[in-house]
N, C-alpha and C positions, 0 to 999 in steps of 0.2 A: 492243394485242398481238395477232397473229395465228398460228395454227398451221394448216398445212396441209400434209399427209402427201401426199409423192409416190413416186412410184418413178422412177428418172431413167434413162431409156433410151439417151439420146445428145443432148449438148446440140442439135445441129442439126436434128435431126428431132423435137422436142419432148420433152414428157414426159409418163410415164402418169399421170393423177391416178385415184386410186380413189375411188368414191363409192360407199356399200354394197358388193354383192357385185359391182358389175363395174366397169370403168376405162373412162378413154377418153383418147386420144391428144390433147393439147393444147399449144398454143404456150407458152412460159414467160415470157409477158407479165403484168406484175402490173399491174392497173386500180386508179386512185385516184380517188375522186370526192369531195369534198367540199359539203357542204351545209348550210346554217342551220336553226338550230332554232327555228320560230316555234309560237306557242302555239296563236292562232287559225285560222293557216292552213296549208296543205299546207309543207313543208320547200323550199325552194328549191334547185337545183343552183348552187353559186358556184363552181364549177370543176371541172376532172379532168386528168388525163395518164395516158398510157399508157408504162411500163417495159418493155424488152424486156430479160429476164434476163441473157441470151446478151449483148447489144450494150448494156448500160447505162450511159447516162451519168454521168461524175464528178460527186458533188454538190458544192455550196458548203458551206464551212465556216462561214460565218454567214449569217443571215437577209438580211443588208444586200446582202451579194453576191450571192444568190439573185435571178437575172434568166432570163428566156427563152432567153438565150444559152447556157446550160447544153447545152439541145438542138442547137443549132447547132457547138460545139466538137467539135474530132476526138478527144478524151479521152473513148475509151468501151472497159469492159472485161467481162467475162464472171463473172458472180456466182459461176456455177459454179468458175470456178479461182481466184477472190479469198476467198471463203467468207464475207465479213463485210466490211460496209461502211455508213457512217453518216453522215449530212450533211441537207441541205436541199434539196430538188426544189421547183420551182416548178407550179403547177397553173393552169390558165386558161381561158379559156373563147374559144370562136370562133365565134360565133354569128352575128356579123358577118363571117366566112369570113375575118378576119385574126383570130388570135393575140392576147390582152390578158389581160396577168399578173390574176390575181384572187386570188391567195394564194400559200403557201408552207408546204410539209409537212416536218416536220421528222421524221426517221424512219430505225430502224436495220435493216436487211437482213441476216440469217442463213441458210445454209444447213448444215443437220447431219445426218449418219448418222445410222440408225435406232440404232445401239450408243450416239452421242454423245446424241440425244434423250432415252433411256432415261435414262441417267447425267446428264445436266440437265434436271431437268423443269423445265417454265414452265406456270404457268397460264393462263390466258385473262383479257386485260385486266388488273384489278388483284387476280384470283381466285387463293386461293392454290394451288400454291406461288408468291408473289411475287415468283418468284428467276430469275434467267437472261433476262434481265436484271429489277433490281429497278425497279418502275414508283411512284414518286414521284405523289401528286396532284397533279392537274392546276395549272400557276401561270396562273390566268385575269387577262385585264389586265382592269382596272377599267372597262372600257367594256362588260362583258358582265355587262349586269343588264336588269332590265325598265324601262323608260322609263317608263312609267305610276306606276309605285310610288315612286321616288326621282328626281323633276325635278330636284331642286336637286345632286346627284349627277351627271346628265347635264349639266348646266348648268357643275359646276366640270371635269370630265373633258374634254367636248369645247370649251366655249368658253373657261372659264376661263384654264386653261391656255395656248392660244395666243394668245389676244388681250386678256389682262390689262393690258398697259400701253395699248392701245390703248382700253379699256374708261375706265381710270383718267384718261386723257390727255381723251377725251371728256367724263368727269363733270369734273370740273378747269375744263374749258373753258367749259360749259354752268352752273357757279357763277360763276365770272368774269366772266362775260356777265350774269348776274343782279346779281350784284353791283354793276356797272356802269350796268344798267339801272335799279336802285332808288336808285343814287347819281343819276345824270341828270336822274331824275324827282323827286327830294326836293331834289335841290342848290337850286332856283329859289326854292322854298318856305324853305327855311333861310335862302338869302342876303336875302330880300324880309323876312323876320320878324330878321334881324340887322340890318337898315339901318333900320327902323321901329320898333324897338323901343330 
């Protein structure tokens, strides 16, 4: 959660953002950048997007519906008129000249007047007061772990769940082939000893 105090002077001409004692006129554009969290090397930019708050693309309701088509639709609105919106927006990388979907961000955007902000205090991130809205601890997927400290968990999450039937079928086939090889290898000796005894 982030709180940005701004003075709205007009939707089309931009907003006046106050920084310390001065102010600067800026376009009402919300920049989002998503980075990975590397331990040994520098964090890498995974994707980014820019949202014009006066012409905000309607978000997707679920992560499955969230594609780059969100930016191509004609369904846009002003956050200053609607006041509050939540949903999923795609982030992308355009390093190669074409947009490639690299992630999805779920967020809620809300514009408050100064009086409303005083009446509904909110902390930064999960700091107190953790209200308006209340932020629960993140529900991290099982793949967000260190590969080196728990390789069996990596195998289970990334390989076993997707390929378990192929793995089991391969193991059964190998065991069956080994059984047949051993049977054909020992069968002549067993037949020979049965005839001569």
